[in-house]
N, C-alpha and C positions, 0 to 999 in steps of 0.2 A: 284568251277567255274563248271558248266556240261556242256556239249556237246552242247551245244545251245549259250556256252559262255557264260547265265546268273549267276548274280551273284543276289544272299538273302539279305537283304530285295526286295522286289518291292511293290511298290500301284500303282494300273487295280483300271485305273477311269471307269467308264459306257463310250461307245462307242458316239460320239458327234453326227453323224449322223442319230445313232434308234431315237432319241430325236426330228429330225426335224418335224415328220408327227404328236407327241402326241405335239409340242407350235404350229404348222398349225393349231391342233385340233381342240385342247379347245382354240385356239386367236377365228377361228370363234364363238366356241360353247358358251364363254366371255361374245363379244362385240355381236354377238346377239342380247345376253337375256339382256344384258344390255341396247342397243339398243329398244328391246320390250318393259322395263322398263319405257326409256323415253316417247315415243309413247305412251305408253296410258293411258300415267297418261296426254298426253297433255287436256285441254281443247276442246270441240268439236268432240273431238274423238271417236266413235261410237263402241265399246268395249258386248262381247257377251258369255255370259256361255255355253253349253249345245245347242247353238243356236239359244239362247235366249239372248236377249238385254238386258242389264245393269243397272239399273237406278235407282235403288235406292240412294244416292250418301256417305250416308254414304259407302254399300258396293262397286262404283266405285267408292269411292276417296282408300277402301285396293286394290285394283284388280293386280295393277302395280307390290304388292309385290306380287304378286305369282313369279316374275320372281328371287327372292335371291335364292330360292334353288340352280337353275340354273346356277347365277352369282357366285355360291360358290362352287359348283364343278368344273366350265372356270376355275375360277383363282384358284382352288389349284392344278386342273392340272396342268398349266400352272407351279407352284410350283416348280414344280417335278421334270419338265421336266430343267427346270430352274439349279435348284437344282444340278439337274445328270451331267448340262455343266459348272460348277463352276471348275474352277481347282483347286485341293488340296478341295474336296466341303469334306468335318468331315460327311457329312449327306449319299453319297450312296462312297462305295468305298471296294476295297476289298486286303486285305494284307497278305503277305508273310513274311511270318518271315523264320527265324529256327530251331525257337521254334514249328513254325504253322501257318493256316490259318484262316484268321479271315473275313467277311462279314461282315456290316453297311447298312444298308436302315435306314431310317430314322427315325423310329418308332422300328426297332431290331436288334440287334448284336446279330450272334451264333459264335463264338469260337471253336476253338480244337486242339488239339495238334496232326501231325501228324499222331500217333501212335496210335494215334483215329481215324484213316481214312483211312475203304481199299483204295485200288487204285478205282480211277475213270473213269466213261466210259461213254459214248454219251446214250440218252435217248432223245429216237421220242414220242412228246405227240401229239395226234391228239383231239382234242376239237367242237362238232357238235353243230354249233347253226343254231336258220330260218333266220341269215343275210347267212350261205353258211358252210364252213367247214376249222377253225383254225389249223394249224403244227407251232409250239416253237419246240424248240430242244434247253435244255441241257444240263451241265455235272455231273453228281451225283456221288455220291461219296458211294453206298447200299451197306449193310452191306449180306453177302451170308444169304444163307436159314438154315435154324440150325433145325434138331427133326423135320426136315417133313416142319416147320413152313416159311411162307413166308420171302422174303428177306424185313429187313428193308432198307427203304433211311433215309441216314441221313442229308446230307447235297445234295444240288444240286443247280445250275450256271446258271441263264441264260448264253448263244451265242447271244443272240442278244446283250443283254446289251455288253458284255468282249468278245466278239469276233469282226470279221470281218460282212465285207458285206453278203455275205455264209452264211446263220445262219447252217442249216448242215452238211457244212464245218467246221463254227468253233465250231460245237461242239466236232467235231470231238480230232480238233484239242488244244479248250482249257484241254481238257480233255489227252490227250500225252503231255503238257506244265505243267500240275500239275504234272500232275502223275512222268514224271520229275524232279522237284526241291521238291517232297513227297524225292523220293529213293534218292534222295543228303541231303538233311535235315536225314533222318532215316540214310547214310553214315556219314555222319557227325557229327552226333550226341550222343555223350552216352546216350545209351535209361540210366539210370540211371538219367539223366541228365538232362532228355524230362521232362519240368514239364506238369500239369494233364489236367488246359486247357492256355489261352491265356489269358495277361490282356489287357483291351483297350490301352495305355502304353505301347505297349511290341515291335511296331515298332517303331524307329525312327530315322528311314533314309529310304529315300524312292525317287523311283525313278521319 
C-alpha cells in the first residue's frame, strides 16, 4: 500500500461528466441530420443546390442521401460517448497493475511495464483554429533528451477524461498519482521479475 492508501491493480474509467457535452453535441448533430433527410425527402418540399432548385426527378430522389455522412458522424460520436460511460467498459479504460500500465481505446491498446516508463509530468497543449484557441492538458511520460536530441514522448493520458473538472489541476494530480503508483510497483517488484510488456489479461481484479 502506498502513502495515499491505494493498492494495485486499479482500473480508471473515463470521467462521465466529460462525456455529457459530446452526448448533447452529437445527439443534436445526429437528430438534425436525420430530420433534414426526412424533410427533404417529402413530396412538395423544394430543395436547391448552390442556389439552383433541383427539379430533375432522379436527382431529387437522391438529394436526401447527402445527409447520410452527417448521420454516420453523429451516430459514431454518440456511440463513443456512450461506450466511455458504460460501467467497466472494455473499450475505454486505464489499467494499473504491479506489472505495468495499459491504456485502452476503441481501436488501440498501449501497454508498458513500469520500468519502461520514465516519471510522468503534466503537459499543456494549445491549439489554435478559426474557432479560437483550445487548451488541453495531459499527463505524459517523456523520455529525457539524449545526445543532444529532443525529448521523446512515450505515452500521454488525457486529464479531461481521467481527472476531475479542472483539467489543469487534474493533469498535475494525475501525473503525481501515476508516479506514486509507479514508484510503489518498482519498489515492491524485483527488477528481474518485471516483464517487458503487459498482456491484455494481466489485470484480473479491478476496483
